[in-house]
PAVOGU-116196 format. One record per residue (C-alpha): residue in one letter; x, y, z. Coordinates in Angstrom, 3 decimals. Layout:
<rs>
rest;east;north;up
A;X;Y;Z
...
</rs>
This chain:
<rs>
rest;east;north;up
M;54.087;183.089;190.854
I;55.432;179.649;190.106
T;59.197;179.655;190.053
N;60.315;176.046;190.117
R;60.074;172.937;187.979
E;58.097;170.839;190.499
E;55.345;173.418;190.747
V;55.052;173.478;186.967
I;54.691;169.688;186.943
D;52.003;169.775;189.664
K;49.972;172.465;187.896
A;50.310;170.764;184.520
F;49.075;167.542;186.093
R;45.731;169.208;186.792
V;45.461;170.237;183.150
F;46.312;166.826;181.723
L;43.854;165.146;184.104
K;40.867;166.978;182.681
M;41.956;167.789;179.141
N;43.109;165.499;176.360
Y;46.799;165.707;175.575
E;46.098;167.024;172.052
K;43.952;169.887;173.352
A;46.287;170.955;176.143
S;48.196;173.687;174.356
I;51.380;175.272;175.663
S;49.358;178.463;176.161
T;46.781;176.615;178.273
L;49.490;174.944;180.327
A;51.363;178.210;180.804
K;48.203;179.975;181.998
A;47.474;177.187;184.479
C;51.028;177.472;185.796
G;50.938;181.256;186.080
L;53.721;181.635;183.527
A;54.289;183.047;180.083
K;54.832;180.509;177.305
T;58.553;181.216;177.512
G;58.462;180.223;181.180
I;57.115;176.782;180.317
V;59.603;176.333;177.480
Y;62.442;177.240;179.852
Y;61.738;174.101;181.866
F;60.269;171.932;179.104
P;61.167;172.751;175.477
H;58.316;170.597;174.138
K;54.850;169.733;175.439
L;55.736;166.056;175.371
D;58.697;166.730;177.660
L;56.322;168.234;180.226
F;53.801;165.424;179.804
V;56.491;162.794;180.347
A;57.686;164.596;183.492
V;54.107;164.690;184.818
A;53.602;160.994;184.024
D;56.922;160.104;185.655
K;55.881;161.783;188.906
F;52.186;160.912;189.054
F;52.235;157.463;187.523
I;55.665;155.846;187.234
Q;56.932;156.971;190.646
L;53.593;157.117;192.447
Q;52.437;153.650;191.411
N;55.793;151.936;191.833
P;55.275;149.493;194.740
V;58.736;150.340;196.058
N;57.614;153.946;196.588
K;54.002;153.197;197.436
F;54.511;150.695;200.256
D;56.934;150.095;203.077
Q;58.679;146.751;203.479
P;55.858;144.174;203.192
A;54.434;142.981;206.512
D;55.193;139.471;207.787
T;51.629;138.189;207.539
L;49.049;138.421;204.772
A;46.495;139.847;207.197
E;48.868;142.679;208.121
F;49.875;143.230;204.508
I;46.247;143.721;203.489
D;45.989;146.597;205.982
Q;49.330;147.932;204.778
Y;48.311;147.730;201.121
V;45.018;149.549;201.659
A;46.825;152.239;203.670
G;49.290;152.712;200.799
V;46.465;152.989;198.301
S;44.701;155.547;200.515
K;47.833;157.636;200.866
A;48.449;157.718;197.112
M;44.797;158.447;196.361
N;44.558;161.251;198.922
G;47.639;162.878;197.438
I;46.038;162.881;193.998
V;42.694;164.130;195.316
S;44.360;167.037;197.116
L;45.859;168.205;193.823
V;42.807;167.556;191.665
N;40.205;169.218;193.890
D;40.917;172.748;192.699
G;37.284;173.858;192.357
N;37.289;173.163;188.613
N;35.054;170.207;187.799
P;33.691;170.770;184.271
Y;32.448;167.202;183.784
D;31.093;166.479;187.273
C;33.487;163.566;187.722
C;35.288;162.390;190.832
P;39.104;162.775;191.048
N;39.553;159.031;190.549
F;37.879;159.201;187.149
Y;40.074;162.092;186.061
Y;43.079;160.017;187.071
I;41.925;157.083;184.936
H;41.527;159.526;182.054
F;45.087;160.688;182.664
L;46.377;157.100;182.662
S;44.739;156.451;179.302
Q;46.583;159.481;177.932
V;49.849;158.202;179.373
R;49.300;154.839;177.686
M;48.787;156.559;174.336
Y;51.417;159.290;174.326
Y;54.289;158.362;176.649
P;57.090;156.895;174.510
G;57.972;153.330;175.512
I;55.398;153.241;178.311
R;54.426;149.592;177.815
Q;57.673;148.342;179.337
K;57.348;150.683;182.306
I;53.792;149.525;182.951
E;54.840;145.896;182.723
D;57.604;146.607;185.238
I;55.177;148.222;187.711
F;52.693;145.369;187.372
S;55.437;142.773;187.719
K;56.737;144.337;190.931
D;53.248;144.479;192.401
Y;52.553;140.837;191.526
E;55.921;139.867;192.980
M;55.151;141.685;196.215
W;51.772;139.963;196.624
S;53.252;136.582;195.697
T;56.069;136.932;198.208
V;53.685;137.730;201.053
I;51.252;134.972;200.098
Q;54.008;132.366;199.795
R;55.425;133.364;203.167
S;51.992;133.180;204.764
K;51.477;129.773;203.206
D;54.836;128.520;204.492
K;54.038;129.721;208.012
G;50.618;128.079;208.044
E;48.669;131.344;208.134
I;46.729;130.286;205.043
R;45.919;126.862;203.631
S;48.705;124.719;202.209
D;46.751;124.069;198.992
V;46.525;127.770;198.058
D;47.869;128.550;194.575
V;50.164;131.531;195.118
T;50.125;132.905;191.569
T;46.351;132.722;191.173
T;45.777;134.243;194.606
A;48.106;137.161;193.848
R;46.144;137.797;190.655
M;42.852;137.714;192.552
F;43.929;140.340;195.097
R;45.234;142.647;192.388
Q;42.202;142.201;190.178
V;39.856;142.899;193.079
F;41.735;146.159;193.605
Y;41.694;147.198;189.945
G;38.101;146.107;189.448
I;36.694;148.085;192.365
S;38.916;151.076;191.546
Y;37.574;151.198;187.993
E;33.929;150.701;188.967
H;33.984;153.287;191.751
A;35.765;155.835;189.550
F;32.567;156.326;187.572
L;30.693;157.394;190.711
N;32.227;158.798;193.905
G;35.739;157.395;193.807
L;37.398;154.417;195.453
D;35.888;153.409;198.791
T;38.915;151.989;200.591
N;36.729;150.562;203.343
E;34.919;148.434;200.784
L;38.248;147.486;199.242
K;39.474;146.279;202.631
E;36.233;144.356;203.233
N;36.650;142.563;199.906
F;40.284;141.770;200.676
K;39.345;140.446;204.113
Y;36.645;138.227;202.639
L;39.097;136.785;200.144
Y;41.530;136.268;203.004
S;38.878;134.349;204.950
L;38.495;131.940;202.031
L;42.242;131.286;202.107
T;42.189;130.385;205.795
R;38.988;128.322;205.749
K;39.612;124.628;206.429
</rs>
């Protein structure tokens, strides 16, 4: 039997991944957590309180670059490997929770996660600012590494740092979204795409 708050959050995450927020009743959530309705209410008086706690753990904290990656590597080439490793670690953690044998829509875990994020965008109070903060930190991290690599002569001196940071991030989000509709993100392909972009930055 579930006896602590973190286990409730983890179990509720599975429910919110595959069920719209409006349809996920307290009874449904309680059943998934192995608790009576009063057990859920003990930890989270309202469904929105539980949803916010789930979003905090599996989106706000998980996707925060500070938590997702170690101190950025010194070179862009090394950072690409580091970034892909961080993405893989986060994705594998989600997959391990989502793969519970219940797949009513024959979707990969990555798609369920995108569905969850759309719910977060709609129902989490004040989420826009938090998303902007996460995106800003990620852009800043890429820009810092790219500028440093440019200063050291690793990449061409005419590289536009801001545009290049956008390109790396948009490659990541584009392939993540496309692959989510099929078998989930192929991190090897992600790395190949990053490496190709990197080769364009170093080409004389």
